N, C-alpha and C positions, 0 to 999 in steps of 0.2 A: 423799721420793717420787721415783720415777724421772721423768726428763725425757720430755716428749711431743714426738716429732718434729714440726716445723712442716710443714704441708701443702705449702708452697711452697718449702721449703728441702731437700727430700729427694727428688730426682728418681728415685733408684734404687728407693726404696720405692714412690713413686707409680707408677712404670712397671709394677710387679708387679700393681697393681690397676686399671690403665687410666689414662686422662688425668687429670691432677691436678685439673682443674676439673669433672670429670663423675662420676668413680667409677661408670663404666658407667651413666650417665644418672641416678644417684641425685642428688637435689638437694643440693648441697654445703652451702648455708646450713642446711637442715634437719638434715643430719648433724652439723654443727658445734654447732648449738644443742642437739641431743640429747647430744652428747659433753660439752659444757660443763656441762649440767645434771647429768649423771652425775658429773662430776668434783667439782662443787660439793656434791653430796650424798653422796659416798662417805665411808667411815670413814677419818678422818685417820691412825688407828693401823694401818690395813690397806689402804693405797691399791692401786689397780689397777696391775699391771705392764704394760709395753708389749705383751707378747705377748697379754695378755688383751684389751687394747683392739683390737689387730689382729684377734683372733678375732671380736670383735663386729662390726668393719667387714666381715669376710668373711661373717658371718651376714646382715647387712643387705643386702649385695650379692646374696647368694643368694636372699633373699626377693624383692628387686626383679627379679632375672632370671627367677624363677619366674612372677611376675605378668605380666611382659612376654611370656613364652612362652605363658602361658594366653591372654592377649589375642590373640596371633598365631594360635594354634590355633582360637580361637573365630571369628576373622575368616575363616580358611580354611574352616572348617566352614560358616559362613553363606554364603560364596561358592559352595561346592559345593551346598548346599541350594537356593539361589536359582537356580543353573543347572539343577538337577534339576526345580525347580518350573516355570520358564519353558519347559522342554522339553515340559511337559504341556499347554501352551496349545493348545486345539483337540482335546484327547483326551477320551474318555469315561472317567470313573472311578467306582468305587464306594467310598464312604468313610463314616465315622462323624462326626456332628457332636459338639460339646462336650456336648450333651444326650443323647448315645447313640443318636440317630436314624440309621438306615441310609439313605443317599441315594445315588442314581446320577444323574450329570449331566455336562454338558460344561464343561470348564475354559475360562473366558472371560478371566480376568486373574489376576495374582499381586500380592499386596501383602505388606509386611513389617510385623509387629506385635510389638514387644518382642523383636526379633531373630529371629523365627520366620516363615518363609514361610507365607502364607495363600492358599488357592486359592478364588477366587470361581467357584461353579458355577451354571450355568443348569440348573435341575432341572425336568424335565417330568413329569407324572403317568405312572405305569406300573402294571401289574398283576403281582402275584406271588402265590405260594401262601400261604394263611393259615397261621398257626402251629398252629391246632387243627382238629378235624374239623368238617365241615359236610355239607349235603345237596345241594350243587350237582353235577349230573351232568357227566361229561366232555363236552367240546365246545368250540365257539368262541363267544365272547360279545362283545358291545359294551356298554360302560357309557356312560351319558350323565349327567354331573353338572350340575345346574341350580341357579342362584341368581338372586335378584332384585337388579338394580342400584339405585343411589341414586335414579334417576329413574323407577323402577317397571318398567323393561324387564327381560326375562329374558335371561340369558346362560347358555351351557353349553359344555362341551368333551367330547370322546369319548376313551375308553380301550378298547383291544381286549385280549382275553385268550383265548389258546388253551391249554387245559389240557394239551395234549401238550408244550407248551414250558415248563410251570411245574414246577420241581423240587420234589419231595416234595408234589405236589398230593394233598389228602385231603378234597376236598369243600368247601373254603373258598377264597375269593379275596380278597386284600387289594389295594385301590387306594391307592397311596402317592404322596407328593410333591404332594398337593393344594395349590392356591394358597389364600392367605388371602382371605376374602370378608367383606363387611360384615354379612352375616346368615347364616342357615342354608343348608346345601347339601342338595339332594334328589338321591338316587342312583337311577337307573333302569337296567334290564338287559334285554337281548333274550333270545330263546330260544337253544337250543344251536347254531343255524345262524349266529348273529351278526346276523340280520336280524329283520324282523317287529316286532311291538309292543314298545315299551319300557315296562316296568312297574316301579313303585316297589319297591325292595328295602330302603330305609332313608333316614333323615334324620340329618344331622350338625348338631346344634343350635349348636355352637361354630364360628363362621366361621374361627377361627384353627387349628382342628384339621386336621392334614395327612394323616391316614390313615382309611380306612374298610374294614371287613372284612365281606364278604358270605357268609352261611351258607345262604341260602334256596334251597329246591328251586323248580322252575318253578311249581308250583301254590301256592306260598306267597307269590308276588309280589303286590303291591297294585295300585293304580290305574294306568291307562295314562297315559303322557305325551301329553296332547291338544293342547298348545301347540307352537309352533315357535320356540324360543329362538334368539337370535343366537349362532352357534357361534364360539368363539374358539380360537386357538392359545395356550396358556397355559404359563407357566414361572415359577418363583420363584427368587430369588437365595439361595443358601446358601453360607456360608463354612466351610471345613474346613481343618485343618492338614495339612501334608505328611505328618506322621507317622501320621495317621489314614486315609490312603489304603490300601485293601485290594486293589483290583483296577484295572488300567489297560488300556484299549483304545486304542492309539496312534492319532493322527489319520490319516485316510486321505489318500493323496496325491491 
């Protein structure tokens, strides 16, 4: 069998592959263990030649270099994504959640989860055009969403909707980004002027549900809101990935 050059007695060969004790950061003990195991288990009638061993060394070095390059590129990409994400703090964005819900909100902070930037949004209720046809006339409306607190007190918040500003309006209005409540939500709506009596247009039985679609014409509305709930400014926290951001409105100076 051909002689195997000693790692510490052949500086000219070692120089071609990097420092003798590093092999381009490959763990030398691991490499020697692999090489010894291969030599111990080779066919004694057909042993490896020196050039074959050197080819294997080169392959191991190439794999190690590729892994280090991949790690470096991943680190650079993460740094770029983190920089892009932090630049969005204070901006209003439109994005999709992991559940496929379309949300719009203000970026409050950035976190990293499994190497991916996550945007924490403060999402307030908004009105958009519904996906299907309805009987709502064009005009300006105020919605008031009412629910009962744990102590029996009533709470509510308002959402305004002007059909002139709703893209693809076709007689239906959807109120989105509703906060989670402990019980049902009752949804009331004004007339086309945005003022006047607020009448019931629907009830959301599941307090966790975040959307409500109104199809009703003015004469289809129900009972008048006769109480005076405590009105709150509400928002819920939603986390989205940077890749799921579809629209950005930069923070105002």
